[in-house]
C-alpha positions as CSV (number, residue, x, y, z in Angstrom):
1,M,93.8,128.5,152.3
2,T,94.6,126.2,149.4
3,T,97.7,126.4,147.4
4,V,97.5,126.0,143.6
5,T,100.5,124.5,141.9
6,P,101.1,125.6,138.4
7,A,100.7,123.0,135.7
8,P,104.0,121.5,134.5
9,A,105.3,122.8,131.2
10,P,104.8,120.5,128.2
11,V,107.7,118.3,127.5
12,S,108.9,118.5,123.9
13,T,110.1,115.2,122.4
14,G,112.3,117.0,120.0
15,T,112.9,120.1,118.0
16,A,111.0,121.1,114.9
17,A,113.8,119.7,112.7
18,T,113.4,116.2,114.1
19,E,109.6,116.3,113.6
20,V,110.1,117.3,110.0
21,E,112.6,114.5,109.5
22,Q,110.2,112.0,110.9
23,R,107.9,112.6,107.9
24,G,110.5,112.2,105.2
25,F,109.4,108.8,104.0
26,A,105.8,109.7,103.9
27,V,106.4,112.9,102.0
28,S,108.7,111.2,99.6
29,S,106.1,108.5,99.0
30,L,103.3,111.0,98.4
31,V,105.5,113.1,96.1
32,L,106.6,110.1,94.1
33,G,103.0,109.1,93.7
34,L,102.0,112.5,92.3
35,V,105.1,112.6,90.1
36,S,104.3,109.2,88.6
37,I,100.8,110.4,87.7
38,V,102.0,113.6,86.1
39,A,105.2,112.5,84.5
40,G,103.8,109.4,82.8
41,F,104.2,105.7,83.1
42,T,107.5,104.5,84.6
43,F,108.1,101.3,86.6
44,V,110.8,102.4,89.0
45,V,109.2,105.5,90.5
46,P,105.9,103.8,91.7
47,V,107.9,100.9,93.2
48,A,110.2,103.2,95.1
49,G,107.2,105.2,96.3
50,L,105.4,102.1,97.4
51,V,108.4,100.9,99.4
52,L,108.8,104.3,101.0
53,G,105.1,104.4,101.9
54,I,105.3,101.0,103.6
55,L,108.4,102.1,105.5
56,A,106.7,105.3,106.5
57,L,103.7,103.4,107.9
58,R,106.0,101.4,110.2
59,R,108.4,104.1,111.2
60,E,106.3,107.3,111.2
61,P,103.0,107.0,112.9
62,S,102.5,110.8,112.9
63,A,102.5,110.9,109.1
64,R,100.1,108.0,108.6
65,T,97.7,109.8,106.3
66,M,100.4,110.9,103.9
67,A,101.9,107.4,103.9
68,I,98.5,105.8,103.0
69,W,97.9,108.3,100.2
70,G,101.4,107.6,98.9
71,I,100.8,103.9,98.9
72,V,97.4,104.3,97.2
73,L,98.7,106.5,94.4
74,N,101.8,104.4,93.8
75,G,99.8,101.2,93.9
76,V,97.2,102.5,91.4
77,M,100.0,103.7,89.0
78,L,101.9,100.4,89.4
79,A,98.7,98.4,88.6
80,G,98.1,100.7,85.6
81,I,101.6,100.0,84.3
82,V,101.2,96.3,84.7
83,I,97.8,96.3,83.0
84,A,99.1,98.5,80.1
85,G,102.1,96.2,79.7
86,L,100.0,93.1,79.6
87,A,97.6,94.7,77.1
88,A,100.5,95.6,74.9
89,A,101.9,92.1,75.0
90,V,98.5,90.5,74.2
91,F,97.9,93.0,71.4
92,G,101.4,92.2,70.0
93,L,100.8,88.5,70.2
94,A,97.4,88.8,68.5
95,M,98.9,90.7,65.6
96,L,101.6,88.1,64.9
97,P,99.6,86.1,62.4
98,F,99.0,89.3,60.3
99,L,102.7,90.0,59.8
100,P,103.8,90.0,56.1
101,L,106.0,87.1,55.2
102,A,108.8,89.5,54.2
103,F,109.4,90.5,57.8
104,V,109.4,86.9,59.1
């Protein structure tokens, strides 16, 4: 007769609270990316989201997808802000010759 030993119980690496805490940077990055799209153009929010997304990629391998989406959204918004700023500067410099002499 053969004896069958029961399978060992799965070992938990932590509680549910620690698993939620491990995704904090990724969730923050994703939320900041969405907020920067909805709330308009700011410079600080996408930079903070980009930094948090990069930190999440290094520290939180389980939340990789959210971190990548956060990096993409924040990177697109940051590029849009830079392009809009450069376009405004070029337009302002192009309009300088047309200023009336009273304002100069």
